[in-house]
N, CA and C atoms as an extended XYZ file, in Angstrom:
201
Properties=species:S:1:pos:R:3:atomname:S:1:resname:S:1:resid:I:1 pbc="F F F"
N        90.328     -229.888       13.552 N   MET     1
C        90.814     -230.232       14.855 CA  MET     1
C        92.338     -230.289       14.815 C   MET     1
N        92.919     -229.978       15.942 N   GLU     2
C        94.364     -230.025       16.093 CA  GLU     2
C        94.716     -230.894       17.292 C   GLU     2
N        95.974     -231.310       17.366 N   ASN     3
C        96.411     -232.098       18.513 CA  ASN     3
C        96.051     -231.373       19.805 C   ASN     3
N        95.504     -232.124       20.745 N   GLY     4
C        95.133     -231.557       22.037 CA  GLY     4
C        93.693     -231.066       22.098 C   GLY     4
N        93.024     -230.923       20.938 N   ASP     5
C        91.621     -230.515       20.935 CA  ASP     5
C        90.766     -231.650       21.485 C   ASP     5
N        89.625     -231.304       22.082 N   GLU     6
C        88.712     -232.293       22.646 CA  GLU     6
C        87.295     -231.993       22.206 C   GLU     6
N        86.510     -233.036       22.076 N   ILE     7
C        85.075     -232.901       21.864 CA  ILE     7
C        84.406     -233.516       23.081 C   ILE     7
N        83.513     -232.774       23.707 N   GLN     8
C        82.834     -233.279       24.893 CA  GLN     8
C        81.335     -233.366       24.615 C   GLN     8
N        80.742     -234.466       25.053 N   PHE     9
C        79.312     -234.670       24.925 CA  PHE     9
C        78.721     -234.786       26.321 C   PHE     9
N        77.587     -234.120       26.569 N   PRO    10
C        76.972     -234.245       27.895 CA  PRO    10
C        76.508     -235.678       28.133 C   PRO    10
N        76.453     -236.076       29.397 N   ALA    11
C        76.019     -237.427       29.753 CA  ALA    11
C        74.578     -237.669       29.312 C   ALA    11
N        73.754     -236.640       29.359 N   TYR    12
C        72.373     -236.745       28.891 CA  TYR    12
C        71.901     -235.357       28.481 C   TYR    12
N        70.839     -235.325       27.700 N   SER    13
C        70.267     -234.058       27.273 CA  SER    13
C        69.182     -233.652       28.250 C   SER    13
N        69.182     -232.416       28.658 N   SER    14
C        68.145     -231.935       29.569 CA  SER    14
C        67.068     -231.174       28.803 C   SER    14
N        66.986     -231.438       27.505 N   ILE    15
C        66.007     -230.779       26.650 CA  ILE    15
C        64.943     -231.782       26.221 C   ILE    15
N        63.691     -231.344       26.280 N   VAL    16
C        62.566     -232.143       25.812 CA  VAL    16
C        62.054     -231.505       24.534 C   VAL    16
N        62.013     -232.274       23.450 N   SER    17
C        61.470     -231.777       22.181 CA  SER    17
C        60.021     -232.225       22.066 C   SER    17
N        59.137     -231.269       21.787 N   VAL    18
C        57.719     -231.564       21.630 CA  VAL    18
C        57.361     -231.252       20.181 C   VAL    18
N        56.851     -232.242       19.456 N   GLY    19
C        56.537     -232.029       18.054 CA  GLY    19
C        55.371     -232.871       17.612 C   GLY    19
N        55.088     -232.826       16.335 N   GLY    20
C        53.960     -233.566       15.778 CA  GLY    20
C        52.751     -232.667       15.692 C   GLY    20
N        51.598     -233.209       15.979 N   GLU    21
C        50.349     -232.460       15.866 CA  GLU    21
C        50.072     -231.629       17.128 C   GLU    21
N        50.997     -230.691       17.392 N   VAL    22
C        50.815     -229.699       18.450 CA  VAL    22
C        50.792     -228.328       17.785 C   VAL    22
N        50.290     -227.327       18.485 N   LEU    23
C        50.160     -226.006       17.866 CA  LEU    23
C        51.497     -225.347       17.569 C   LEU    23
N        52.511     -225.573       18.418 N   LYS    24
C        53.824     -224.988       18.166 CA  LYS    24
C        54.900     -225.938       18.665 C   LYS    24
N        55.572     -226.601       17.734 N   ALA    25
C        56.664     -227.497       18.111 CA  ALA    25
C        57.743     -226.684       18.820 C   ALA    25
N        58.326     -227.250       19.861 N   LEU    26
C        59.352     -226.528       20.608 CA  LEU    26
C        60.258     -227.477       21.371 C   LEU    26
N        61.294     -226.907       21.931 N   ALA    27
C        62.205     -227.635       22.812 CA  ALA    27
C        62.259     -226.866       24.127 C   ALA    27
N        62.015     -227.553       25.235 N   VAL    28
C        61.992     -226.919       26.550 CA  VAL    28
C        62.886     -227.674       27.520 C   VAL    28
N        63.250     -227.021       28.589 N   GLN    29
C        64.089     -227.607       29.624 CA  GLN    29
C        63.337     -228.734       30.332 C   GLN    29
N        63.999     -229.873       30.535 N   TYR    30
C        63.431     -230.988       31.293 CA  TYR    30
C        63.258     -230.588       32.750 C   TYR    30
N        62.105     -230.923       33.315 N   VAL    31
C        61.837     -230.687       34.733 CA  VAL    31
C        61.431     -232.028       35.337 C   VAL    31
N        62.215     -232.515       36.293 N   LYS    32
C        61.929     -233.811       36.923 CA  LYS    32
C        60.512     -233.813       37.493 C   LYS    32
N        59.766     -234.860       37.183 N   GLY    33
C        58.409     -235.002       37.696 CA  GLY    33
C        57.347     -234.308       36.856 C   GLY    33
N        57.744     -233.567       35.842 N   GLU    34
C        56.774     -232.873       34.986 CA  GLU    34
C        56.006     -233.904       34.162 C   GLU    34
N        54.732     -233.680       33.973 N   SER    35
C        53.892     -234.653       33.274 CA  SER    35
C        53.944     -234.467       31.757 C   SER    35
N        53.637     -235.538       31.052 N   PHE    36
C        53.524     -235.508       29.588 CA  PHE    36
C        52.522     -234.429       29.181 C   PHE    36
N        51.402     -234.391       29.875 N   LYS    37
C        50.338     -233.422       29.570 CA  LYS    37
C        50.847     -231.982       29.686 C   LYS    37
N        51.697     -231.724       30.660 N   LYS    38
C        52.236     -230.385       30.868 CA  LYS    38
C        53.138     -229.972       29.692 C   LYS    38
N        53.950     -230.919       29.194 N   TYR    39
C        54.805     -230.614       28.044 CA  TYR    39
C        53.967     -230.341       26.797 C   TYR    39
N        52.895     -231.114       26.589 N   ILE    40
C        52.002     -230.879       25.458 CA  ILE    40
C        51.359     -229.497       25.592 C   ILE    40
N        50.950     -229.158       26.784 N   SER    41
C        50.343     -227.857       27.048 CA  SER    41
C        51.313     -226.718       26.743 C   SER    41
N        52.599     -226.910       27.052 N   SER    42
C        53.590     -225.860       26.791 CA  SER    42
C        53.776     -225.617       25.295 C   SER    42
N        53.374     -226.594       24.472 N   ALA    43
C        53.447     -226.458       23.015 CA  ALA    43
C        52.113     -225.958       22.452 C   ALA    43
N        51.232     -225.498       23.311 N   GLY    44
C        49.944     -224.959       22.875 CA  GLY    44
C        48.843     -225.988       22.811 C   GLY    44
N        49.145     -227.223       23.153 N   GLY    45
C        48.154     -228.284       23.111 CA  GLY    45
C        48.145     -228.998       21.770 C   GLY    45
N        47.280     -229.983       21.662 N   PHE    46
C        47.140     -230.750       20.432 CA  PHE    46
C        46.370     -229.952       19.381 C   PHE    46
N        46.634     -230.240       18.104 N   THR    47
C        45.836     -229.656       17.026 CA  THR    47
C        44.537     -230.443       16.911 C   THR    47
N        43.619     -229.941       16.112 N   ILE    48
C        42.348     -230.630       15.889 CA  ILE    48
C        42.579     -231.986       15.220 C   ILE    48
N        43.606     -232.066       14.364 N   LYS    49
C        43.882     -233.306       13.630 CA  LYS    49
C        44.616     -234.360       14.464 C   LYS    49
N        45.072     -234.005       15.643 N   ALA    50
C        45.873     -234.936       16.454 CA  ALA    50
C        45.067     -236.158       16.871 C   ALA    50
N        45.718     -237.313       16.816 N   ASN    51
C        45.128     -238.550       17.323 CA  ASN    51
C        45.752     -238.772       18.707 C   ASN    51
N        45.104     -238.249       19.720 N   LYS    52
C        45.661     -238.265       21.082 CA  LYS    52
C        45.922     -239.680       21.597 C   LYS    52
N        45.173     -240.653       21.107 N   ASN    53
C        45.367     -242.036       21.543 CA  ASN    53
C        46.644     -242.645       20.985 C   ASN    53
N        47.263     -241.999       20.021 N   LYS    54
C        48.491     -242.507       19.413 CA  LYS    54
C        49.723     -241.711       19.856 C   LYS    54
N        49.571     -240.829       20.844 N   ALA    55
C        50.694     -240.026       21.337 CA  ALA    55
C        51.713     -240.940       22.012 C   ALA    55
N        52.999     -240.614       21.877 N   PHE    56
C        54.036     -241.438       22.481 CA  PHE    56
C        55.260     -240.620       22.839 C   PHE    56
N        56.118     -241.216       23.644 N   ILE    57
C        57.361     -240.592       24.105 CA  ILE    57
C        58.520     -241.397       23.540 C   ILE    57
N        59.529     -240.708       23.037 N   ILE    58
C        60.768     -241.362       22.623 CA  ILE    58
C        61.834     -240.962       23.637 C   ILE    58
N        62.401     -241.936       24.321 N   TYR    59
C        63.417     -241.683       25.339 CA  TYR    59
C        64.801     -241.543       24.714 C   TYR    59
N        65.729     -240.976       25.455 N   THR    60
C        67.082     -240.755       24.942 CA  THR    60
C        67.816     -242.058       24.604 C   THR    60
N        67.381     -243.163       25.200 N   ASN    61
C        68.020     -244.456       24.888 CA  ASN    61
C        67.437     -245.089       23.624 C   ASN    61
N        66.508     -244.389       22.963 N   GLY    62
C        65.921     -244.862       21.708 CA  GLY    62
C        64.624     -245.639       21.865 C   GLY    62
N        64.288     -246.011       23.086 N   LYS    63
C        63.037     -246.730       23.321 CA  LYS    63
C        61.868     -245.761       23.276 C   LYS    63
N        60.690     -246.281       22.973 N   SER    64
C        59.497     -245.437       22.952 CA  SER    64
C        58.388     -246.099       23.755 C   SER    64
N        57.435     -245.277       24.188 N   LYS    65
C        56.334     -245.765       25.009 CA  LYS    65
C        55.093     -244.960       24.680 C   LYS    65
N        53.985     -245.680       24.434 N   GLN    66
C        52.726     -245.003       24.175 CA  GLN    66
C        52.223     -244.407       25.491 C   GLN    66
N        51.573     -243.255       25.405 N   THR    67
C        51.086     -242.608       26.625 CA  THR    67
C        49.707     -243.101       26.992 C   THR    67
């Protein structure tokens, strides 16, 4: 970095990362009002080994919530 250079960070991320026991982990664009189920579906759905009752969301503020 040199004098006058800047680093800018977006106010929030508009990317949703889907991972764990899904068929294909991916990152997709956030769509307001889109359901958790729809994001899981975009990753090909759950694997056979997935424990669907233990699925959860991690928010950008670090908090998490079971679905």
